[in-house]
The first five atom37 places (N, CA, C, CB, O) and aatype in JSON, in Angstrom:
{
  "aatype": [20, 20, 20, 20, 20, 20, 20, 20, 20, 20, 20, 20, 20, 20, 20, 20, 20, 20, 20, 20, 20, 20, 20, 20, 20, 20, 20, 20, 20, 20, 20, 20, 20, 20, 20, 20, 20, 20, 20, 20, 20, 20, 20, 20, 20, 20, 20, 20, 20, 20, 20, 20, 20, 20, 20, 20, 20, 20, 20, 20, 20, 20, 20, 20, 20, 20, 20, 20, 20, 20, 20, 20, 20, 20, 20, 20, 20, 20, 20, 20, 20, 20, 20, 20, 20, 20, 20, 20, 20, 20, 20, 20, 20, 20, 20, 20, 20, 20, 20, 20, 20, 20, 20, 20, 20, 20, 20, 20, 20, 20, 20, 20, 20, 20, 20, 20, 20, 20, 20, 20, 20, 20, 20, 20, 20, 20, 20, 20, 20, 20, 20, 20, 20, 20, 20, 20, 20, 20, 20, 20, 20, 20, 20, 20, 20, 20],
  "atom_mask": [
    [1, 1, 1, 1, 1],
    [1, 1, 1, 1, 1],
    [1, 1, 1, 1, 1],
    [1, 1, 1, 1, 1],
    [1, 1, 1, 1, 1],
    [1, 1, 1, 1, 1],
    [1, 1, 1, 1, 1],
    [1, 1, 1, 1, 1],
    [1, 1, 1, 1, 1],
    [1, 1, 1, 1, 1],
    [1, 1, 1, 1, 1],
    [1, 1, 1, 1, 1],
    [1, 1, 1, 1, 1],
    [1, 1, 1, 1, 1],
    [1, 1, 1, 1, 1],
    [1, 1, 1, 1, 1],
    [1, 1, 1, 1, 1],
    [1, 1, 1, 1, 1],
    [1, 1, 1, 1, 1],
    [1, 1, 1, 1, 1],
    [1, 1, 1, 1, 1],
    [1, 1, 1, 1, 1],
    [1, 1, 1, 1, 1],
    [1, 1, 1, 1, 1],
    [1, 1, 1, 1, 1],
    [1, 1, 1, 1, 1],
    [1, 1, 1, 1, 1],
    [1, 1, 1, 1, 1],
    [1, 1, 1, 1, 1],
    [1, 1, 1, 1, 1],
    [1, 1, 1, 1, 1],
    [1, 1, 1, 1, 1],
    [1, 1, 1, 1, 1],
    [1, 1, 1, 1, 1],
    [1, 1, 1, 1, 1],
    [1, 1, 1, 1, 1],
    [1, 1, 1, 1, 1],
    [1, 1, 1, 1, 1],
    [1, 1, 1, 1, 1],
    [1, 1, 1, 1, 1],
    [1, 1, 1, 1, 1],
    [1, 1, 1, 1, 1],
    [1, 1, 1, 1, 1],
    [1, 1, 1, 1, 1],
    [1, 1, 1, 1, 1],
    [1, 1, 1, 1, 1],
    [1, 1, 1, 1, 1],
    [1, 1, 1, 1, 1],
    [1, 1, 1, 1, 1],
    [1, 1, 1, 1, 1],
    [1, 1, 1, 1, 1],
    [1, 1, 1, 1, 1],
    [1, 1, 1, 1, 1],
    [1, 1, 1, 1, 1],
    [1, 1, 1, 1, 1],
    [1, 1, 1, 1, 1],
    [1, 1, 1, 1, 1],
    [1, 1, 1, 1, 1],
    [1, 1, 1, 1, 1],
    [1, 1, 1, 1, 1],
    [1, 1, 1, 1, 1],
    [1, 1, 1, 1, 1],
    [1, 1, 1, 1, 1],
    [1, 1, 1, 1, 1],
    [1, 1, 1, 1, 1],
    [1, 1, 1, 1, 1],
    [1, 1, 1, 1, 1],
    [1, 1, 1, 1, 1],
    [1, 1, 1, 1, 1],
    [1, 1, 1, 1, 1],
    [1, 1, 1, 1, 1],
    [1, 1, 1, 1, 1],
    [1, 1, 1, 1, 1],
    [1, 1, 1, 1, 1],
    [1, 1, 1, 1, 1],
    [1, 1, 1, 1, 1],
    [1, 1, 1, 1, 1],
    [1, 1, 1, 1, 1],
    [1, 1, 1, 1, 1],
    [1, 1, 1, 1, 1],
    [1, 1, 1, 1, 1],
    [1, 1, 1, 1, 1],
    [1, 1, 1, 1, 1],
    [1, 1, 1, 1, 1],
    [1, 1, 1, 1, 1],
    [1, 1, 1, 1, 1],
    [1, 1, 1, 1, 1],
    [1, 1, 1, 1, 1],
    [1, 1, 1, 1, 1],
    [1, 1, 1, 1, 1],
    [1, 1, 1, 1, 1],
    [1, 1, 1, 1, 1],
    [1, 1, 1, 1, 1],
    [1, 1, 1, 1, 1],
    [1, 1, 1, 1, 1],
    [1, 1, 1, 1, 1],
    [1, 1, 1, 1, 1],
    [1, 1, 1, 1, 1],
    [1, 1, 1, 1, 1],
    [1, 1, 1, 1, 1],
    [1, 1, 1, 1, 1],
    [1, 1, 1, 1, 1],
    [1, 1, 1, 1, 1],
    [1, 1, 1, 1, 1],
    [1, 1, 1, 1, 1],
    [1, 1, 1, 1, 1],
    [1, 1, 1, 1, 1],
    [1, 1, 1, 1, 1],
    [1, 1, 1, 1, 1],
    [1, 1, 1, 1, 1],
    [1, 1, 1, 1, 1],
    [1, 1, 1, 1, 1],
    [1, 1, 1, 1, 1],
    [1, 1, 1, 1, 1],
    [1, 1, 1, 1, 1],
    [1, 1, 1, 1, 1],
    [1, 1, 1, 1, 1],
    [1, 1, 1, 1, 1],
    [1, 1, 1, 1, 1],
    [1, 1, 1, 1, 1],
    [1, 1, 1, 1, 1],
    [1, 1, 1, 1, 1],
    [1, 1, 1, 1, 1],
    [1, 1, 1, 1, 1],
    [1, 1, 1, 1, 1],
    [1, 1, 1, 1, 1],
    [1, 1, 1, 1, 1],
    [1, 1, 1, 1, 1],
    [1, 1, 1, 1, 1],
    [1, 1, 1, 1, 1],
    [1, 1, 1, 1, 1],
    [1, 1, 1, 1, 1],
    [1, 1, 1, 1, 1],
    [1, 1, 1, 1, 1],
    [1, 1, 1, 1, 1],
    [1, 1, 1, 1, 1],
    [1, 1, 1, 1, 1],
    [1, 1, 1, 1, 1],
    [1, 1, 1, 1, 1],
    [1, 1, 1, 1, 1],
    [1, 1, 1, 1, 1],
    [1, 1, 1, 1, 1],
    [1, 1, 1, 1, 1],
    [1, 1, 1, 1, 1],
    [1, 1, 1, 1, 1],
    [1, 1, 1, 1, 1]
  ],
  "atom_positions": [
    [[0.69, -1.09, 0.05], [-0.03, 0.12, -0.03], [0.91, 1.09, -0.01], [-1.0, 0.32, 0.99], [1.83, 1.21, 0.79]],
    [[0.55, 1.99, -1.25], [1.44, 3.26, -1.07], [1.18, 4.25, -0.01], [1.4, 4.01, -2.24], [0.04, 4.31, 0.46]],
    [[2.07, 5.02, 0.42], [1.99, 6.11, 1.28], [1.6, 7.4, 0.67], [3.18, 6.25, 1.91], [2.06, 7.76, -0.41]],
    [[0.72, 8.14, 1.4], [0.07, 9.27, 0.97], [1.33, 10.5, 1.34], [-1.53, 9.41, 1.82], [1.23, 11.62, 0.85]],
    [[2.26, 10.21, 2.08], [3.2, 11.04, 2.6], [4.47, 11.04, 1.62], [3.52, 10.6, 4.04], [5.16, 10.04, 1.4]],
    [[4.67, 12.24, 1.1], [5.6, 12.05, 0.06], [7.21, 12.01, 0.55], [5.33, 13.21, -0.95], [8.06, 12.2, -0.32]],
    [[7.63, 11.76, 1.87], [8.95, 11.74, 2.21], [9.5, 10.36, 2.3], [9.13, 12.43, 3.4], [8.87, 9.39, 2.72]],
    [[10.45, 10.36, 1.97], [11.63, 9.19, 2.04], [11.79, 8.81, 3.48], [13.17, 9.71, 1.46], [11.72, 9.69, 4.34]],
    [[11.99, 7.65, 3.76], [12.36, 7.19, 5.18], [13.37, 8.28, 5.96], [13.12, 5.68, 5.06], [13.2, 8.7, 7.1]],
    [[14.38, 8.61, 5.11], [15.41, 9.61, 5.79], [14.84, 10.89, 6.12], [16.62, 9.92, 4.91], [15.08, 11.48, 7.17]],
    [[13.97, 11.36, 5.08], [12.88, 12.71, 5.23], [12.13, 12.31, 6.55], [11.58, 12.93, 3.77], [12.37, 13.01, 7.54]],
    [[11.41, 11.45, 6.65], [10.63, 11.32, 7.74], [11.35, 11.16, 9.0], [9.79, 10.3, 7.55], [10.7, 11.52, 9.98]],
    [[12.48, 10.74, 9.22], [13.32, 10.65, 10.31], [13.66, 12.02, 10.69], [14.5, 9.82, 10.03], [13.69, 12.48, 11.83]],
    [[13.97, 12.75, 9.35], [14.61, 14.17, 9.87], [13.48, 15.23, 10.08], [15.74, 14.83, 8.72], [13.65, 16.33, 10.59]],
    [[12.31, 14.74, 9.62], [11.22, 15.68, 9.83], [10.66, 15.41, 11.43], [10.0, 15.41, 8.62], [10.34, 16.3, 12.22]],
    [[10.64, 14.2, 11.63], [10.32, 13.86, 13.23], [11.25, 14.39, 14.26], [10.33, 12.32, 13.5], [10.89, 15.15, 15.16]],
    [[12.36, 13.98, 14.11], [13.68, 14.36, 14.86], [13.79, 15.98, 14.98], [15.05, 13.73, 14.0], [13.97, 16.58, 16.04]],
    [[13.66, 16.58, 13.69], [13.91, 18.04, 13.89], [12.57, 18.76, 14.51], [14.33, 18.72, 12.41], [12.67, 19.82, 15.12]],
    [[11.6, 18.25, 14.36], [10.23, 18.78, 15.0], [10.43, 18.42, 16.32], [8.8, 18.14, 14.43], [10.22, 19.41, 17.02]],
    [[10.74, 17.5, 16.96], [10.88, 17.21, 18.32], [11.9, 18.04, 18.93], [11.16, 15.84, 18.53], [11.73, 18.66, 19.98]],
    [[12.9, 18.04, 18.31], [14.08, 19.04, 18.62], [13.93, 20.22, 18.82], [14.93, 19.14, 17.78], [14.72, 20.69, 19.64]],
    [[12.97, 21.11, 18.23], [12.84, 22.53, 18.05], [11.65, 22.56, 19.31], [12.36, 23.1, 16.28], [11.57, 23.62, 19.93]],
    [[10.77, 21.49, 19.68], [9.98, 21.49, 20.85], [10.62, 21.74, 22.18], [9.35, 20.3, 20.9], [10.34, 22.42, 23.17]],
    [[11.93, 20.66, 21.68], [12.59, 20.26, 23.19], [13.45, 21.61, 23.4], [13.73, 18.61, 23.22], [14.01, 21.76, 24.49]],
    [[13.59, 22.61, 22.39], [14.65, 23.69, 23.06], [13.69, 24.6, 23.95], [15.57, 24.74, 21.79], [14.16, 25.69, 24.29]],
    [[12.55, 24.31, 24.31], [11.58, 24.86, 25.29], [11.52, 24.21, 26.54], [10.31, 24.85, 24.79], [10.94, 24.65, 27.54]],
    [[12.17, 23.09, 26.43], [12.43, 22.47, 27.86], [13.38, 22.66, 28.52], [12.46, 21.33, 27.95], [14.35, 23.07, 27.87]],
    [[13.6, 22.5, 29.96], [14.72, 22.93, 30.74], [15.95, 22.17, 30.33], [14.46, 22.76, 32.22], [15.99, 20.96, 30.5]],
    [[17.01, 22.87, 29.76], [18.43, 22.33, 29.48], [19.13, 22.13, 30.6], [19.25, 23.18, 28.66], [19.56, 21.05, 31.0]],
    [[19.25, 23.42, 31.23], [20.11, 23.56, 32.43], [19.24, 24.1, 33.73], [21.35, 24.61, 32.06], [18.28, 24.87, 33.69]],
    [[19.87, 23.46, 34.95], [18.88, 23.85, 36.04], [19.75, 23.85, 37.22], [17.57, 22.82, 36.21], [20.8, 23.2, 37.29]],
    [[19.2, 24.74, 38.32], [19.88, 24.94, 39.61], [19.02, 24.9, 40.34], [20.62, 26.0, 39.86], [18.0, 25.53, 40.09]],
    [[19.15, 24.12, 41.5], [17.71, 24.13, 42.51], [18.74, 24.25, 43.85], [16.39, 22.35, 42.46], [19.83, 23.69, 43.95]],
    [[18.15, 25.08, 44.8], [18.58, 25.69, 45.98], [17.75, 25.49, 47.09], [18.75, 27.0, 45.81], [16.72, 26.17, 47.1]],
    [[17.94, 24.72, 48.02], [17.06, 24.14, 48.89], [17.36, 24.74, 50.38], [17.2, 22.57, 48.78], [18.56, 24.81, 50.68]],
    [[16.51, 25.12, 51.25], [16.9, 25.65, 52.57], [15.82, 25.1, 53.32], [17.05, 27.25, 52.7], [14.67, 25.44, 53.05]],
    [[16.1, 24.1, 54.46], [15.01, 23.52, 55.15], [13.88, 22.88, 54.27], [14.45, 24.54, 55.99], [14.3, 21.94, 53.59]],
    [[12.55, 23.15, 54.12], [11.65, 22.41, 53.25], [11.28, 23.64, 52.21], [10.27, 21.68, 54.13], [10.27, 23.53, 51.52]],
    [[12.08, 24.76, 52.11], [11.81, 25.39, 50.85], [12.8, 25.14, 49.79], [11.69, 26.77, 51.04], [14.0, 25.03, 50.06]],
    [[12.29, 25.03, 48.42], [13.43, 24.91, 47.54], [13.02, 25.86, 46.24], [13.73, 23.25, 47.13], [11.87, 25.93, 45.8]],
    [[14.24, 26.62, 45.67], [13.83, 27.33, 44.61], [14.87, 26.89, 43.53], [13.76, 28.88, 44.91], [16.05, 26.62, 43.79]],
    [[14.26, 26.85, 42.2], [15.09, 26.37, 41.05], [15.05, 27.45, 40.08], [14.59, 25.02, 40.41], [14.16, 28.3, 40.01]],
    [[16.21, 27.32, 39.22], [16.18, 28.4, 38.1], [16.51, 27.51, 37.05], [17.22, 29.72, 38.22], [17.52, 26.82, 37.19]],
    [[15.79, 27.41, 35.95], [16.18, 26.77, 34.57], [16.15, 27.64, 33.45], [15.3, 25.67, 34.22], [15.49, 28.67, 33.39]],
    [[17.03, 27.09, 32.36], [17.07, 27.84, 31.25], [16.91, 26.68, 30.09], [18.44, 28.74, 31.21], [17.29, 25.51, 30.14]],
    [[16.27, 27.34, 29.08], [16.19, 26.49, 28.02], [17.08, 26.56, 27.03], [15.12, 26.56, 27.51], [17.93, 27.43, 27.23]],
    [[17.21, 25.95, 26.02], [18.18, 25.91, 24.76], [18.33, 27.49, 24.08], [17.48, 24.77, 23.5], [19.34, 27.76, 23.44]],
    [[17.44, 28.31, 24.24], [17.51, 29.63, 23.5], [18.36, 30.5, 24.61], [15.86, 30.32, 23.11], [18.8, 31.59, 24.25]],
    [[18.56, 30.09, 25.76], [19.39, 31.1, 26.74], [21.07, 30.83, 26.5], [18.94, 30.73, 28.55], [21.89, 31.5, 27.13]],
    [[21.45, 29.87, 25.58], [22.97, 29.86, 25.45], [23.25, 29.68, 24.09], [23.7, 28.77, 26.26], [22.44, 29.17, 23.32]],
    [[24.6, 30.16, 23.69], [24.83, 30.14, 22.51], [24.79, 28.99, 21.44], [25.76, 30.57, 22.58], [24.26, 28.98, 20.33]],
    [[25.54, 27.98, 22.14], [25.98, 26.8, 21.16], [24.36, 26.05, 20.8], [27.28, 25.51, 22.1], [24.14, 25.7, 19.64]],
    [[23.42, 25.88, 21.73], [22.23, 25.32, 21.51], [21.36, 26.2, 20.81], [21.68, 24.91, 22.66], [20.5, 25.66, 20.1]],
    [[21.41, 27.63, 20.86], [20.67, 28.42, 19.9], [21.18, 28.26, 18.59], [20.67, 29.82, 20.22], [20.3, 28.27, 17.72]],
    [[22.42, 28.09, 18.17], [22.72, 27.71, 16.95], [22.41, 26.3, 16.3], [23.92, 27.93, 16.93], [22.2, 26.08, 15.11]],
    [[22.42, 25.49, 17.21], [22.12, 24.18, 16.77], [20.5, 24.23, 16.31], [22.45, 23.08, 18.0], [20.09, 23.76, 15.25]],
    [[19.69, 24.89, 17.32], [18.14, 25.05, 16.9], [18.13, 25.69, 15.72], [17.23, 25.86, 17.88], [17.35, 25.21, 14.89]],
    [[18.91, 26.83, 15.31], [18.86, 27.49, 14.0], [19.11, 26.79, 12.96], [19.63, 28.46, 13.9], [18.52, 27.05, 11.92]],
    [[20.07, 25.7, 13.02], [20.6, 25.02, 12.18], [19.39, 23.9, 11.77], [21.95, 24.52, 12.75], [19.07, 23.81, 10.59]],
    [[18.73, 23.09, 12.77], [17.95, 22.28, 12.46], [16.45, 23.09, 12.23], [18.07, 21.23, 13.49], [15.5, 22.38, 11.91]],
    [[16.29, 24.17, 12.36], [15.0, 25.14, 11.67], [15.43, 25.11, 10.3], [14.82, 26.92, 12.25], [14.62, 24.63, 9.5]],
    [[16.5, 25.52, 9.88], [17.15, 25.5, 8.46], [16.91, 24.3, 7.78], [18.63, 25.7, 8.48], [16.4, 24.35, 6.67]],
    [[17.26, 23.06, 8.36], [17.21, 21.94, 7.62], [15.79, 21.23, 7.63], [18.27, 21.07, 8.1], [15.49, 20.3, 6.88]],
    [[15.05, 21.73, 8.46], [13.49, 21.47, 8.37], [13.01, 22.24, 7.17], [12.63, 21.96, 9.73], [12.38, 21.59, 6.35]],
    [[13.2, 23.51, 6.94], [12.67, 24.16, 6.07], [13.28, 23.74, 4.52], [12.84, 25.54, 6.51], [12.7, 24.07, 3.49]],
    [[14.39, 23.06, 4.56], [14.94, 22.86, 3.18], [14.3, 21.47, 2.81], [16.67, 22.87, 3.12], [14.16, 21.16, 1.63]],
    [[13.87, 20.58, 3.93], [13.03, 19.25, 3.76], [11.92, 19.65, 3.16], [12.66, 18.45, 5.03], [11.66, 19.22, 2.04]],
    [[11.12, 20.5, 3.76], [9.95, 21.02, 3.21], [9.89, 21.7, 1.78], [9.54, 21.9, 4.13], [8.94, 21.55, 1.01]],
    [[11.01, 22.45, 1.53], [11.06, 22.91, 0.27], [11.42, 21.79, -0.96], [12.05, 24.0, 0.35], [10.95, 21.83, -2.09]],
    [[12.24, 20.92, -0.5], [12.82, 19.88, -1.58], [11.99, 18.44, -1.8], [14.36, 19.48, -1.09], [11.87, 17.84, -2.87]],
    [[11.52, 18.08, -0.64], [10.82, 16.96, -0.73], [9.3, 17.13, -0.73], [11.22, 16.16, 0.29], [8.72, 16.44, -1.57]],
    [[8.4, 18.05, 0.18], [7.27, 18.13, -0.15], [6.79, 18.95, -1.24], [6.78, 18.36, 0.77], [5.68, 18.73, -1.72]],
    [[7.55, 19.89, -1.69], [7.19, 20.65, -2.57], [7.82, 20.18, -4.24], [7.62, 22.01, -1.99], [7.33, 20.47, -5.33]],
    [[8.92, 19.47, -3.98], [9.6, 18.83, -5.05], [10.15, 19.81, -5.8], [8.78, 17.98, -5.86], [10.3, 19.74, -7.02]],
    [[10.53, 20.94, -4.97], [11.41, 21.98, -5.58], [12.8, 21.78, -5.81], [11.37, 23.06, -4.84], [13.38, 21.74, -4.72]],
    [[13.58, 21.65, -6.76], [14.99, 21.45, -7.24], [15.77, 22.62, -7.45], [15.03, 20.75, -8.44], [15.74, 23.22, -8.53]],
    [[16.4, 22.94, -6.56], [17.26, 24.17, -7.18], [18.4, 23.86, -8.44], [18.15, 24.81, -5.89], [19.02, 22.81, -8.6]],
    [[18.45, 24.83, -9.1], [19.38, 24.54, -10.39], [20.6, 24.99, -10.11], [18.95, 25.2, -11.72], [20.92, 26.14, -10.41]],
    [[21.55, 24.05, -9.42], [22.83, 24.58, -8.91], [24.06, 23.83, -9.6], [22.88, 24.41, -7.3], [24.99, 23.38, -8.94]],
    [[23.98, 23.75, -10.93], [24.98, 23.03, -11.61], [25.34, 21.52, -11.22], [26.12, 23.8, -11.48], [24.59, 20.57, -11.46]],
    [[26.64, 21.42, -10.56], [26.96, 20.26, -10.1], [27.11, 20.24, -8.6], [28.06, 19.86, -10.74], [27.96, 19.51, -8.07]],
    [[26.32, 21.0, -7.93], [26.25, 21.07, -6.3], [25.23, 19.96, -5.94], [25.69, 22.66, -5.66], [24.1, 19.85, -6.43]],
    [[25.76, 19.2, -5.03], [24.74, 17.92, -4.58], [24.69, 18.45, -2.92], [25.56, 15.95, -4.88], [25.65, 18.56, -2.16]],
    [[23.5, 18.68, -2.68], [23.4, 19.22, -1.14], [23.29, 18.26, -0.23], [22.26, 20.09, -0.84], [23.3, 18.6, 0.95]],
    [[23.17, 16.96, -0.57], [23.2, 15.84, 0.29], [24.11, 15.86, 1.45], [23.49, 14.75, -0.45], [23.75, 15.84, 2.63]],
    [[25.36, 15.9, 1.01], [26.72, 16.13, 1.8], [26.74, 17.33, 2.82], [27.91, 16.42, 0.74], [27.07, 17.25, 4.0]],
    [[26.27, 18.59, 2.09], [26.08, 19.67, 2.83], [24.98, 19.63, 3.82], [25.93, 20.67, 2.02], [25.26, 20.29, 4.83]],
    [[23.76, 19.02, 3.85], [22.76, 18.98, 4.73], [23.26, 17.64, 5.83], [21.27, 18.78, 3.84], [22.71, 17.54, 6.92]],
    [[24.25, 16.74, 5.44], [24.79, 15.9, 6.45], [25.73, 16.56, 7.36], [25.42, 14.8, 5.87], [25.62, 16.46, 8.58]],
    [[26.9, 17.42, 6.62], [27.53, 18.11, 7.47], [26.63, 19.24, 8.31], [28.6, 18.64, 6.73], [26.96, 19.42, 9.48]],
    [[25.88, 19.76, 7.95], [25.0, 20.76, 8.88], [24.3, 19.97, 10.11], [23.74, 21.5, 7.92], [24.29, 20.38, 11.27]],
    [[23.78, 18.87, 9.7], [23.3, 18.18, 10.8], [24.32, 17.74, 11.7], [22.55, 17.11, 10.41], [24.11, 17.95, 12.89]],
    [[25.36, 17.19, 11.4], [26.34, 17.01, 12.18], [27.26, 17.91, 12.73], [26.86, 16.3, 11.73], [28.06, 17.57, 13.6]],
    [[27.19, 19.08, 12.24], [27.29, 20.29, 13.15], [26.42, 20.85, 14.34], [27.28, 21.2, 12.38], [26.83, 21.42, 15.35]],
    [[25.19, 20.57, 14.01], [24.01, 20.76, 15.03], [24.33, 19.91, 16.04], [22.55, 20.44, 14.51], [24.25, 20.37, 17.18]],
    [[24.78, 18.43, 15.84], [24.98, 17.67, 17.0], [26.31, 18.05, 17.61], [24.9, 16.2, 16.7], [26.45, 17.95, 18.83]],
    [[27.08, 18.39, 17.0], [28.3, 18.82, 17.49], [28.13, 20.21, 18.6], [29.2, 19.15, 16.14], [28.64, 20.35, 19.71]],
    [[27.35, 21.01, 17.96], [26.9, 22.37, 19.05], [26.25, 21.58, 20.12], [25.65, 23.7, 18.37], [26.63, 21.92, 21.24]],
    [[25.39, 20.64, 20.1], [24.63, 20.21, 21.31], [25.88, 19.5, 22.29], [23.27, 19.04, 20.85], [25.94, 19.76, 23.49]],
    [[26.61, 18.8, 21.78], [27.69, 18.09, 22.32], [28.52, 19.07, 23.31], [28.57, 17.52, 21.12], [28.72, 18.87, 24.51]],
    [[29.0, 20.29, 22.47], [29.81, 21.27, 23.15], [28.96, 21.7, 23.94], [30.46, 22.3, 22.42], [29.52, 21.74, 25.04]],
    [[27.7, 22.14, 24.05], [26.87, 22.73, 24.95], [26.76, 21.82, 26.21], [25.54, 23.01, 24.3], [26.8, 22.3, 27.34]],
    [[26.65, 20.76, 26.04], [26.68, 19.6, 27.18], [28.06, 19.71, 27.94], [26.54, 17.99, 26.49], [28.02, 19.82, 29.16]],
    [[29.17, 19.68, 27.35], [30.34, 20.0, 28.16], [30.77, 21.33, 28.54], [31.34, 19.51, 27.59], [31.54, 21.51, 29.49]],
    [[30.24, 22.35, 27.78], [30.37, 23.77, 28.16], [29.68, 24.0, 29.39], [29.86, 24.69, 27.13], [30.2, 24.43, 30.43]],
    [[28.33, 23.67, 29.19], [27.35, 23.9, 30.31], [26.8, 25.3, 30.5], [27.98, 23.52, 31.57], [27.23, 26.1, 29.68]],
    [[26.04, 25.73, 31.3], [25.93, 27.08, 31.24], [26.07, 27.68, 32.74], [24.6, 27.43, 30.53], [25.04, 27.93, 33.38]],
    [[27.05, 27.86, 33.16], [27.66, 28.46, 34.31], [27.48, 27.65, 35.38], [27.17, 29.74, 34.62], [27.82, 26.47, 35.22]],
    [[27.02, 27.99, 36.48], [26.79, 26.99, 37.5], [25.54, 26.17, 37.4], [26.78, 27.63, 38.74], [25.25, 25.38, 38.3]],
    [[24.91, 26.3, 36.5], [23.54, 25.51, 36.27], [24.03, 23.93, 35.91], [22.54, 26.27, 34.85], [25.1, 23.73, 35.33]],
    [[23.28, 23.02, 36.26], [23.35, 21.59, 35.95], [22.64, 21.25, 34.74], [22.83, 20.79, 37.03], [21.67, 21.89, 34.35]],
    [[23.06, 20.36, 34.21], [22.42, 19.58, 33.06], [21.01, 19.15, 33.16], [23.16, 18.39, 32.83], [20.88, 18.21, 33.95]],
    [[20.04, 19.5, 32.67], [18.59, 18.69, 32.76], [18.56, 17.96, 31.62], [17.2, 19.59, 32.83], [19.38, 17.91, 30.71]],
    [[17.34, 17.29, 31.77], [16.82, 16.35, 30.69], [16.62, 16.79, 29.23], [15.57, 15.9, 31.12], [16.57, 16.03, 28.27]],
    [[16.48, 18.31, 29.2], [16.42, 18.57, 27.8], [17.58, 18.72, 26.99], [15.76, 19.59, 27.63], [17.42, 18.84, 25.77]],
    [[18.81, 18.75, 27.52], [19.79, 18.41, 26.81], [20.14, 17.03, 26.43], [20.65, 18.9, 27.33], [20.6, 16.83, 25.31]],
    [[19.96, 16.1, 27.23], [20.32, 14.81, 26.82], [19.3, 14.52, 25.83], [20.4, 13.78, 27.96], [19.65, 13.95, 24.79]],
    [[17.79, 14.9, 26.04], [16.86, 14.44, 24.77], [17.5, 15.17, 23.54], [15.11, 14.92, 24.94], [17.74, 14.52, 22.53]],
    [[17.78, 16.48, 23.6], [18.39, 17.23, 22.32], [19.44, 16.58, 21.74], [18.91, 18.59, 22.6], [19.64, 16.72, 20.53]],
    [[20.3, 15.72, 22.58], [21.61, 15.11, 22.09], [20.97, 13.86, 21.11], [22.72, 14.51, 23.52], [21.41, 13.61, 19.99]],
    [[20.01, 13.23, 21.66], [19.56, 11.98, 20.95], [18.68, 12.64, 19.86], [18.72, 10.85, 21.95], [18.69, 11.92, 18.86]],
    [[18.0, 13.65, 19.7], [17.3, 13.93, 18.69], [18.27, 14.73, 17.38], [16.11, 14.75, 19.3], [17.85, 14.88, 16.23]],
    [[19.33, 15.09, 17.76], [20.14, 15.78, 16.82], [20.83, 14.35, 16.22], [21.25, 17.03, 17.55], [20.83, 14.2, 15.0]],
    [[21.29, 13.53, 16.91], [21.81, 12.3, 16.35], [21.02, 11.61, 15.37], [22.07, 11.42, 17.33], [21.41, 11.13, 14.31]],
    [[19.77, 11.61, 15.9], [18.59, 11.1, 14.96], [18.56, 12.18, 13.59], [16.94, 11.15, 15.9], [18.55, 11.68, 12.46]],
    [[18.55, 13.39, 13.72], [18.41, 14.08, 12.31], [19.75, 13.6, 11.53], [18.31, 15.9, 12.43], [19.71, 13.2, 10.37]],
    [[20.83, 13.68, 12.22], [22.02, 13.41, 11.4], [21.86, 11.95, 10.82], [23.4, 13.58, 12.28], [22.41, 11.79, 9.74]],
    [[21.28, 10.95, 11.29], [21.16, 9.68, 10.77], [20.25, 9.77, 9.6], [20.69, 8.71, 11.78], [20.49, 9.14, 8.57]],
    [[19.05, 10.64, 9.75], [17.85, 10.78, 8.74], [18.7, 11.62, 7.55], [16.31, 11.73, 9.45], [18.43, 11.35, 6.38]],
    [[19.69, 12.6, 7.83], [20.28, 13.1, 6.56], [21.34, 12.07, 5.84], [21.0, 14.49, 6.89], [21.66, 12.11, 4.65]],
    [[21.79, 11.22, 6.77], [22.72, 10.46, 6.21], [21.62, 9.44, 5.38], [23.82, 9.78, 7.38], [21.96, 9.3, 4.21]],
    [[20.75, 8.91, 5.64], [19.85, 8.16, 4.84], [19.38, 8.97, 3.59], [18.68, 7.74, 5.68], [19.37, 8.42, 2.49]],
    [[19.0, 10.25, 3.75], [18.65, 11.01, 2.8], [19.91, 11.19, 1.78], [18.13, 12.26, 3.41], [19.61, 11.41, 0.61]],
    [[21.07, 11.12, 2.06], [22.16, 11.21, 1.42], [22.52, 9.86, 0.51], [23.13, 11.55, 2.43], [23.06, 9.84, -0.6]],
    [[22.11, 8.87, 1.2], [22.1, 7.56, 0.53], [21.17, 7.47, -0.53], [21.82, 6.51, 1.43], [21.54, 7.24, -1.68]],
    [[19.83, 7.65, -0.17], [18.86, 7.81, -1.05], [18.96, 8.64, -2.61], [17.98, 8.38, -0.22], [18.55, 8.39, -3.74]],
    [[19.68, 9.69, -2.02], [20.09, 10.72, -3.41], [21.4, 9.91, -4.12], [20.69, 12.64, -2.85], [21.43, 10.02, -5.34]],
    [[22.39, 9.18, -3.56], [23.21, 8.42, -4.46], [22.64, 7.38, -5.17], [24.22, 7.92, -3.84], [23.02, 7.22, -6.33]],
    [[21.52, 6.41, -4.53], [21.03, 5.39, -5.25], [20.08, 6.17, -6.31], [20.32, 4.29, -4.3], [20.07, 5.6, -7.4]],
    [[19.54, 6.95, -6.27], [18.63, 7.51, -7.11], [19.38, 8.14, -8.55], [17.87, 8.63, -6.22], [18.98, 8.14, -9.71]],
    [[20.76, 8.7, -7.87], [21.39, 9.41, -8.93], [22.13, 8.02, -9.8], [22.56, 10.72, -8.25], [22.13, 7.95, -11.02]],
    [[22.56, 7.27, -9.18], [23.19, 6.12, -9.86], [22.35, 5.38, -10.61], [23.8, 5.26, -9.01], [22.84, 4.96, -11.66]],
    [[20.94, 5.02, -10.32], [20.0, 4.36, -11.18], [19.44, 5.29, -12.36], [18.85, 3.83, -10.31], [18.75, 4.78, -13.24]],
    [[19.72, 6.67, -12.36], [19.27, 7.42, -13.13], [20.31, 7.6, -14.33], [18.9, 8.54, -12.41], [19.97, 8.12, -15.39]],
    [[21.79, 7.06, -14.07], [22.72, 7.29, -15.05], [22.79, 5.96, -15.95], [24.09, 7.7, -14.38], [23.41, 5.91, -17.01]],
    [[22.12, 4.95, -15.41], [22.0, 3.53, -16.14], [21.17, 3.77, -17.36], [21.27, 2.34, -15.19], [20.92, 2.84, -18.12]]
  ]
}
């Protein structure tokens, strides 16, 4: 049975991981709780409060926009010999690297919270999805040359 969704498997992984990552950017990525007796006060920051994770979120938003433009609308830019598959893979790897860097650098005295760990998994999924898309592009190009 044919699917009504015009996305490849890699495209679906990119769409789901990217959308979930953008939602995850509003979850707590860094947290600090201070308690005195029974009272406890917490401060949390999301991904938009730090430089590296903001950069990763902007890259993911760009990759999702490209996915919508290329796979859903079937728009193909006329860029001579430029193949965007490796470029997309590099950008998603850069987004994963920025999240890893944010994980190591942290946010001052704040501890890491669940959002940064989920963000790491989701950007790794995004990179895997773009890897699959690059393989699909290669297979399609090779079969078209025959």
